[in-house]
Structures are given as C-alpha cells and as structure tokens.
N, CA, C and O of each residue as an XYZ file, in Angstrom:
460
protein
N      -9.004    212.013    -55.223
C      -8.868    211.340    -55.909
C      -8.514    210.371    -55.269
O      -8.733    209.357    -55.931
N      -8.059    210.147    -54.277
C      -8.348    208.576    -53.143
C      -9.360    208.383    -52.736
O      -9.486    207.272    -52.222
N     -10.371    209.132    -52.730
C     -11.499    208.731    -52.313
C     -12.537    207.578    -52.437
O     -13.464    207.155    -51.747
N     -11.774    207.157    -54.020
C     -12.326    205.846    -54.817
C     -12.320    204.707    -53.889
O     -13.208    203.888    -53.650
N     -10.711    204.872    -53.247
C     -10.275    203.822    -52.901
C     -10.102    203.715    -51.340
O     -10.010    204.673    -50.572
N     -10.071    202.254    -50.973
C      -9.727    201.674    -50.106
C      -8.136    202.582    -49.377
O      -7.105    202.297    -49.988
N      -7.980    203.512    -48.263
C      -6.799    204.059    -47.831
C      -6.256    202.925    -46.702
O      -5.066    202.611    -46.668
N      -7.094    202.437    -45.931
C      -7.253    201.596    -44.569
C      -5.792    201.150    -44.688
O      -5.070    201.549    -43.774
N      -5.151    200.317    -45.743
C      -4.290    199.226    -45.543
C      -2.976    200.480    -46.119
O      -1.869    199.959    -45.985
N      -2.884    201.806    -46.645
C      -1.501    202.135    -46.531
C      -1.011    202.809    -45.154
O      -1.331    203.750    -44.428
N      -0.013    201.745    -45.218
C       0.706    203.079    -44.158
C       1.567    204.205    -44.080
O       1.833    204.896    -43.097
N       2.141    204.335    -45.772
C       2.879    205.380    -45.683
C       2.608    205.867    -47.239
O       2.089    204.961    -47.890
N       2.788    206.831    -47.839
C       2.238    207.260    -49.100
C       3.400    208.557    -49.275
O       3.117    209.630    -48.741
N       4.508    208.444    -49.919
C       4.666    210.005    -50.372
C       5.727    209.922    -52.087
O       6.415    208.988    -52.500
N       5.516    211.005    -52.593
C       5.755    211.380    -53.761
C       7.733    210.789    -54.108
O       8.653    210.873    -53.295
N       7.790    210.365    -55.225
C       9.053    210.476    -55.686
C       9.693    211.903    -55.296
O       8.830    212.774    -55.184
N      10.677    212.228    -55.122
C      11.438    213.475    -55.689
C      11.761    213.503    -56.868
O      12.016    212.493    -57.525
N      11.795    214.673    -57.297
C      12.162    215.085    -58.839
C      13.409    215.847    -58.599
O      13.664    216.759    -57.813
N      14.239    215.121    -59.643
C      15.843    215.663    -59.476
C      15.714    217.359    -60.184
O      15.060    217.893    -61.080
N      16.838    217.808    -59.102
C      16.656    219.533    -59.900
C      16.860    219.642    -61.178
O      17.231    218.575    -61.668
N      16.757    220.619    -62.020
C      16.619    221.050    -63.161
C      17.887    221.666    -63.915
O      18.227    222.843    -63.794
N      18.647    220.572    -64.834
C      19.621    220.944    -65.444
C      19.850    222.760    -65.633
O      20.726    223.542    -65.265
N      18.562    222.897    -66.400
C      18.447    224.474    -66.879
C      18.343    225.761    -65.818
O      17.806    225.833    -64.713
N      19.086    226.758    -66.618
C      18.553    227.324    -65.459
C      17.306    228.168    -65.929
O      16.936    228.377    -67.084
N      16.697    228.646    -64.623
C      15.169    229.276    -64.454
C      15.125    230.524    -65.534
O      13.975    230.876    -65.796
N      15.971    231.118    -66.079
C      15.581    231.899    -67.397
C      15.312    230.835    -68.592
O      14.347    230.936    -69.350
N      16.342    229.740    -68.673
C      16.335    229.004    -69.593
C      14.927    228.670    -69.905
O      14.245    229.046    -70.858
N      14.621    227.889    -68.915
C      13.136    227.004    -68.937
C      12.143    228.189    -69.145
O      11.222    227.916    -69.914
N      12.137    229.313    -68.677
C      11.095    230.612    -69.059
C      11.333    230.518    -70.324
O      10.456    229.773    -70.762
N      12.121    230.896    -71.300
C      12.695    231.016    -72.607
C      12.012    229.982    -73.019
O      10.844    230.148    -73.371
N      12.637    228.656    -73.058
C      11.555    227.460    -73.619
C      10.111    227.183    -73.431
O       9.519    226.301    -74.053
N       9.575    227.944    -72.575
C       8.208    227.871    -72.538
C       7.345    228.883    -73.356
O       6.185    228.690    -73.723
N       8.053    229.919    -73.566
C       7.843    230.941    -74.308
C       7.639    230.397    -75.946
O       6.737    230.652    -76.744
N       8.683    229.668    -76.066
C       8.966    229.036    -77.700
C       8.739    228.053    -77.760
O       9.216    227.373    -78.668
N       7.973    227.567    -76.896
C       7.140    225.783    -76.991
C       6.710    225.500    -78.287
O       7.117    224.505    -78.885
N       5.953    226.260    -78.750
C       5.241    226.131    -79.912
C       6.076    226.142    -81.253
O       5.739    225.529    -82.266
N       7.273    226.961    -81.119
C       8.053    227.050    -82.430
C       9.236    225.778    -82.220
O       9.703    225.268    -83.239
N       9.601    225.392    -81.125
C       9.973    223.669    -80.459
C       9.619    222.661    -81.085
O      10.233    221.762    -81.659
N       8.040    223.010    -80.840
C       7.242    221.516    -80.545
C       7.175    221.364    -82.913
O       7.297    220.273    -83.470
N       6.994    222.558    -83.621
C       6.803    222.629    -84.852
C       8.149    222.165    -85.641
O       8.245    221.549    -86.702
N       8.997    222.587    -84.910
C      10.441    221.783    -85.552
C      10.773    220.916    -85.424
O      11.542    220.498    -86.290
N      10.410    219.952    -84.164
C      10.573    218.300    -83.993
C       9.428    217.802    -84.770
O       9.467    216.820    -85.512
N       8.517    218.465    -84.572
C       7.399    217.555    -85.351
C       7.367    217.539    -87.291
O       6.719    216.794    -88.027
N       8.171    218.477    -87.594
C       8.311    218.152    -89.072
C      10.085    217.069    -89.366
O      10.508    216.544    -90.396
N      10.655    217.121    -88.015
C      11.810    216.106    -88.202
C      11.265    214.987    -88.001
O      11.560    214.004    -88.681
N      10.434    214.961    -87.091
C       9.607    213.541    -86.890
C       8.775    212.831    -87.724
O       8.421    211.653    -87.675
N       8.442    213.949    -88.704
C       7.782    213.504    -89.556
C       8.627    213.191    -91.081
O       8.088    212.520    -91.961
N       9.521    213.572    -91.183
C      10.945    213.399    -91.937
C      11.221    212.387    -91.902
O      11.294    211.769    -92.965
N      11.521    211.700    -90.592
C      12.025    210.393    -90.599
C      11.193    209.235    -90.802
O      11.460    208.112    -91.230
N       9.888    209.879    -90.310
C       8.988    209.121    -90.113
C       8.773    208.648    -91.729
O       8.609    207.440    -91.897
N       8.763    209.451    -92.831
C       8.621    209.350    -94.123
C      10.324    208.511    -94.910
O      10.335    207.968    -96.014
N      11.113    208.590    -94.319
C      12.065    207.766    -94.615
C      11.964    206.518    -94.160
O      12.286    205.607    -94.923
N      11.566    206.259    -93.019
C      11.522    205.251    -92.754
C      10.701    204.295    -93.631
O      11.023    203.169    -94.011
N       9.313    205.138    -93.929
C       8.481    204.254    -94.701
C       9.122    203.910    -96.238
O       8.832    202.912    -96.897
N       9.717    204.587    -96.496
C      10.168    204.880    -97.495
C      11.080    203.251    -97.946
O      10.904    202.493    -98.900
N      12.092    203.187    -96.752
C      12.765    202.375    -96.683
C      12.505    201.026    -96.546
O      13.241    200.156    -97.010
N      11.233    200.761    -95.774
C      10.091    199.567    -95.453
C       9.716    199.243    -96.611
O       9.806    198.066    -96.962
N       9.163    200.314    -97.545
C       8.771    200.049    -98.761
C       9.539    199.584   -100.129
O       8.980    199.366   -101.204
N      10.859    199.485    -99.876
C      12.382    199.250   -100.737
C      12.261    198.293   -100.351
O      11.902    197.467   -101.190
N      12.485    197.710    -98.741
C      13.077    196.637    -98.534
C      11.662    195.246    -98.895
O      11.860    194.108    -99.321
N      10.488    195.814    -98.580
C       9.047    195.005    -99.233
C       9.607    194.710   -100.769
O       9.709    193.558   -101.190
N       9.934    195.790   -101.501
C      10.019    195.594   -102.890
C      11.164    194.425   -103.027
O      10.928    193.465   -103.761
N      12.133    194.494   -102.472
C      13.635    193.611   -102.474
C      12.851    192.521   -102.380
O      12.865    191.811   -103.385
N      12.029    192.091   -101.301
C      11.870    190.355   -100.779
C      10.643    190.069   -101.834
O      10.562    188.846   -101.952
N       9.306    190.960   -102.936
C       8.748    190.904   -103.526
C       9.681    189.949   -104.850
O       9.391    188.876   -105.380
N      10.725    190.760   -105.039
C      11.387    190.675   -106.385
C      11.646    188.978   -106.079
O      11.100    187.966   -106.517
N      12.902    189.250   -104.979
C      13.149    187.825   -104.717
C      12.585    186.499   -104.770
O      12.988    185.452   -105.276
N      11.230    186.904   -103.915
C      10.040    185.842   -104.175
C      10.382    185.309   -105.458
O      11.140    184.419   -105.841
N       9.436    186.284   -106.125
C       9.305    186.298   -107.623
C      10.564    184.968   -108.339
O      10.580    183.814   -108.767
N      11.169    185.747   -108.161
C      12.673    185.306   -108.945
C      13.173    183.417   -108.438
O      13.657    182.533   -109.146
N      12.914    183.406   -107.443
C      12.685    181.785   -106.467
C      11.802    181.449   -107.898
O      12.228    181.245   -109.035
N      10.234    181.476   -107.315
C       9.319    181.019   -107.970
C       9.268    180.901   -109.447
O       8.710    179.911   -109.921
N       9.894    181.984   -110.392
C      10.282    181.661   -111.806
C      11.482    180.694   -112.125
O      11.541    180.068   -113.184
N      12.436    180.614   -111.135
C      13.213    179.305   -110.920
C      13.147    178.129   -110.724
O      13.919    177.228   -111.049
N      11.880    178.109   -109.989
C      11.009    176.916   -109.397
C      10.441    176.214   -110.595
O      10.681    175.070   -110.981
N       9.630    177.129   -111.116
C       8.844    176.904   -112.600
C       9.753    176.387   -113.858
O       9.473    175.360   -114.476
N      10.409    176.874   -114.037
C      11.648    176.450   -114.930
C      12.224    175.290   -114.751
O      12.615    174.615   -115.703
N      12.368    174.850   -113.272
C      13.360    173.903   -113.122
C      12.278    172.714   -113.039
O      12.693    171.595   -113.342
N      10.765    172.865   -112.609
C      10.123    171.940   -112.676
C       9.440    171.607   -114.030
O       8.852    170.542   -114.217
N       9.549    172.528   -114.904
C       9.143    172.037   -116.267
C      10.204    171.516   -117.048
O       9.940    170.985   -118.126
N      11.720    171.625   -116.521
C      12.373    171.202   -117.028
C      12.609    169.244   -116.637
O      12.782    168.232   -117.317
N      12.518    169.476   -115.582
C      12.223    167.799   -114.673
C      10.909    167.239   -115.396
O      10.568    166.056   -115.400
N      10.373    168.081   -115.881
C       8.874    167.409   -116.453
C       9.334    166.865   -118.135
O       8.957    165.817   -118.658
N      10.200    167.862   -118.727
C      10.246    167.377   -119.880
C      11.392    165.868   -120.069
O      11.266    164.992   -120.925
N      12.054    165.916   -119.405
C      13.114    164.897   -118.927
C      12.180    163.702   -118.893
O      11.965    162.904   -119.805
N      11.685    163.726   -117.717
C      10.961    162.297   -117.281
C       9.931    162.293   -118.576
O       9.617    161.110   -118.709
N       9.425    162.886   -119.345
C       8.576    162.863   -120.343
C       9.500    161.941   -121.449
O       9.152    160.846   -121.892
N      10.790    162.677   -121.787
C      11.654    161.653   -122.529
C      12.032    160.762   -122.119
O      11.782    159.749   -122.773
N      12.683    160.624   -121.077
C      12.759    159.524   -120.596
C      11.739    158.567   -120.531
O      12.066    157.510   -121.071
N      10.701    158.580   -120.090
C       9.522    157.659   -120.287
C       9.181    157.166   -121.740
O       8.585    156.118   -121.988
N       9.678    158.140   -122.732
C       9.398    157.424   -124.345
C      10.055    156.991   -124.668
O       9.871    156.480   -125.773
N      11.572    156.784   -123.913
C      12.716    156.274   -125.212
C      12.502    154.633   -123.972
O      12.673    153.556   -124.543
N      12.192    154.582   -122.586
C      11.724    153.605   -122.018
C      10.819    152.692   -122.736
O      11.106    151.608   -123.245
N       9.808    153.225   -122.704
C       8.552    153.031   -123.825
C       9.007    152.235   -124.944
O       8.371    151.183   -124.876
N       9.659    152.210   -125.776
C      10.048    152.374   -127.117
C      10.836    150.874   -126.436
O      10.135    149.874   -126.586
N      11.717    150.719   -125.971
C      12.960    149.430   -125.500
C      11.398    148.453   -124.401
O      11.682    147.270   -124.212
N      10.887    148.611   -124.178
C      10.040    148.195   -123.222
C       9.512    146.669   -123.677
O       9.074    146.520   -124.818
N       9.549    145.939   -123.071
C       9.532    144.641   -123.502
C       8.603    143.858   -122.429
O       9.170    143.780   -121.339
N       7.197    143.200   -122.463
C       6.415    142.542   -121.718
C       6.568    141.394   -121.775
O       6.475    140.718   -122.799
N       6.956    140.807   -120.119
C       6.861    139.408   -119.753
C       6.287    138.890   -118.928
O       6.309    139.191   -117.734
N       5.500    137.768   -119.594
C       4.443    137.269   -118.782
C       5.289    136.405   -117.943
O       6.338    135.918   -118.364
N       4.651    136.140   -116.283
C       5.297    135.691   -115.418
C       3.921    134.636   -114.495
O       2.819    134.960   -114.052
N       4.587    133.464   -114.515
C       3.655    132.474   -114.416
C       3.317    132.722   -112.678
O       4.045    132.560   -111.699
N       2.427    133.009   -112.754
C       1.863    133.120   -111.103
C       0.360    132.152   -110.298
O      -0.849    132.109   -110.524
N       1.120    131.619   -109.494
C       0.162    130.618   -108.591
C       0.229    131.342   -107.202
O       1.054    132.053   -106.629
N      -1.042    130.826   -106.916
C      -1.729    130.822   -105.705
C      -2.321    129.995   -104.964
O      -3.278    129.231   -105.090
N      -1.263    130.392   -103.789
C      -1.314    128.861   -102.782
C      -2.694    129.395   -101.710
O      -2.707    130.591   -101.421
N      -3.485    128.759   -101.314
C      -4.468    129.273   -100.751
C      -3.839    128.092    -99.151
O      -3.428    126.932    -99.114
N      -4.043    129.057    -98.161
C      -3.762    128.953    -96.579
C      -4.876    128.442    -95.781
O      -5.956    128.908    -96.146
N      -4.938    127.627    -94.804
C      -5.541    127.423    -93.990
C      -6.277    128.498    -92.903
O      -5.543    128.974    -92.037
N      -7.298    128.781    -92.918
C      -7.467    130.157    -91.350
C      -7.085    129.675    -90.311
O      -7.872    128.878    -89.800
N      -5.771    129.935    -89.577
C      -5.036    129.737    -88.343
C      -5.584    131.101    -87.515
O      -5.710    132.207    -88.040
N      -5.823    130.844    -86.375
C      -6.267    131.854    -85.565
C      -5.120    131.996    -84.519
O      -5.018    130.977    -83.836
N      -4.161    133.053    -84.181
C      -3.554    133.390    -83.193
C      -4.401    133.947    -82.035
O      -5.042    134.996    -82.091
N      -4.323    133.095    -80.948
C      -4.623    134.145    -79.943
C      -3.847    134.512    -78.438
O      -4.259    135.440    -77.741
C-alpha cells in the first residue's frame, strides 16, 4: 500500500486505537448472524422516512406555488384596476382640458467658449 508513496519523510506512523466494544462477544456474533435481517429492517425504515420527506417537500412546493399564483392574480387585478382608474381619470381630464397658446420667443446667445 505504501509502495506508491515516498516514505522517507515519515518519522512515525501509528494507527489510532479503537475504543473497546460496548457489546458482549455473544451479542456481536448474534448481530453478525442476523445482519441481513437488521439491514432489511433499517432499509424499510429509511425508505419510509424518505417517502415521508418527499411528500412533505412536495406539499411545501405546492403551497409555495399556490401562494405565488395568489400573489400574481392579486397583482394582475390591482394592475387592471389601476389601468381603469387612469383611463377614467384621463377621460374626465380630457373633457375639461382647455388648450392655451403661450407666446414663445427665442433668444440667440453668442457662442462663448469657456476654457
């Protein structure tokens, strides 16, 4: 395993010790014998949890989408109401509007360059 690497720079190399097992040797053997049964049990639990989380995520996304659609519909309704009010206001203003001609005079200034 260490043949690939240059070991000249290592001064000391040691494995970290493992803590002693909390299970008795008999219990460890029993677990090893029934490992497939335990793994199936936990795989089923993991799958159930995954499905539940997926359903919750879908529900959350559905709620966010509904909230967004409500906001958009409210904005559209407000926008249309504002457009109607603006149109009505311009119709009323247009009926009362009087044009007034203002005298315009034009003054020609000499070219002045500021340096």
